[in-house]
Steps between C-alpha positions, in 0.01 A plus 500: 500500500597588854652835610764534771239505776353169381182658361364356172499751204270471207579672177168430298188316516538132464319338197322244725351787707410702189321212351234528772380829333487348152252278303599177335389433140294183537419257208208280454560129588707313237444146399745268304211264399369782277526449134369695199234235425513577130264222407218695676587796275548323178180277520178656359232463782136411408215588730266217576153481636399300811849359520479265196664519157384256232722429200288397209676318219439347163392139539775234474494168327490176706826374638696312237305644199802734407881470512682634793605868478851571369561138384586631144184340347398648168147654467382191302560295815238689713199306596159545324349831600790606720788749459852462612418657834237234582206742441199412293550642150307793363463406137578773233606486136690728270233573234613427138305652206135397472258423771636243745300322763604669819578281813254511781687571823483664838743570786407267794591575857604292808205406709696492825753784483752555776414749772755686712398597848681791675742385775559675826804601689428636851682632811404640834697814596502591877605830628456665845282801490754689729752468217271649241394771735822656613792355295407641162769769434662507264356184353143370531540172680178334373597585136837362547364177658257476211763565236734230624224249543352572157835468334536150642166415379580622139828295521292192571246591232777507241639170634154345454468637144816318410500183721132421604438128411144581348551823311864606523698568194740210546228251537290643218751438223361241252734203440560604144603848605789364715855470360830451663829678453748348260812507711393628838548881507238707321634592158360728230400183310298383798316825525440500123349154526259624781404795274419249228255338735338817635527684162166681493582842655710391788499762785788420729735229645486441873808365669712506821759776504771233496346345191504833321872549608573152357329589172697827486833312548396268195428802287843666603669176401340509159559871452126587483442718812120543560336832454375693812169687512338712774154378617317623814800723567749210527742338241430159366708302262319357197545213250343542161322801638340306782591617849640260750310576831671401824320328798628309791177285499655277224738340738841341450533163671207608732664826600393857426781726623725586211828503717430137612437381140856478359414174324211266438213463261179705440245588226439781253150577402368688200155650498251646267250710696160662472144384430506637144818296425364191663791519743566492874287722723497583869159495671364723765171650616535879557242680701463258791398641830774675714727499199819700566838565348436294181214307324376184667698578820278548809598641836249455776521593869378186673485609861691649788559247773496549878887569481430810275662317201328575165458200265498563120414236242682539173370302207591486124299314235666385173573216253664447168375338169678386196246530225664280237781238515740689272484812710758361750830328440778385734864423462612247756820368645659844486847491660603837658852413612689475179776767447743562211857624465478801267872558487 
């Protein structure tokens, strides 16, 4: 405002000037790629020695000596000395009165069991020493650079656990443990059929968020809303008491982002987990040199170059094993774009 003499008159301190004497509240860097990575939490992790995990199994009969699994063959059709699962029989009898002659038997083992070697994900993080020397208030620059880089490594780790062509869940499902939806969208009947395949202590379903939303719509249509439980401090819907765990690593038409997956097809997995249950287990080797932040994750300062840039090598070692065929089932051709008029 100007007075009659043309001199500017101020009636209070301007906010822009006042701000120069104040401090901002500064967040750590945010990242949209970040996901909960629930699979890493729900999987039991088994420590291995020297990076190798050997899965010993009961010996199987020669190919063609037994009927195919789930073909509806009666027990009498099983080949001589083989059970319905293709394993060499262990002979036992139900003893009647008297002194029967007991069968002579022994459990035989595979002579060439499968071995899983730990796989590696690595990255080289570069950060100028000037940054870590003087720009560390209020947040530690090195720690934040490490945090963001490690989060991306863990995202890739979960993707490999689901999609790796050699050991990933999708590619480890036995042919007899695959089934298709009846009409496209995932219905309660479809999940019941999957539970009938993985019936020995199923632990959790694994599905894309859009697939879980599609299943919830089908439940709503039938008037059977699924129950919600809290696990790891977060809500999960369940079916028959088994939680549906979301992951964007089970993609819809090749896409992960939920907001881009309005329609298309995906899969739903059902897992039994743990060594004692002959289920699915994650593999790692804790106690490696320079381990930091979590087991099997190493952080090493490689060198500082002539431009004063520090180079850090980040490495994580892991794999996954499906101990028996019936520990993992998959519902295929799951359509996520079907909606209903509830009016």
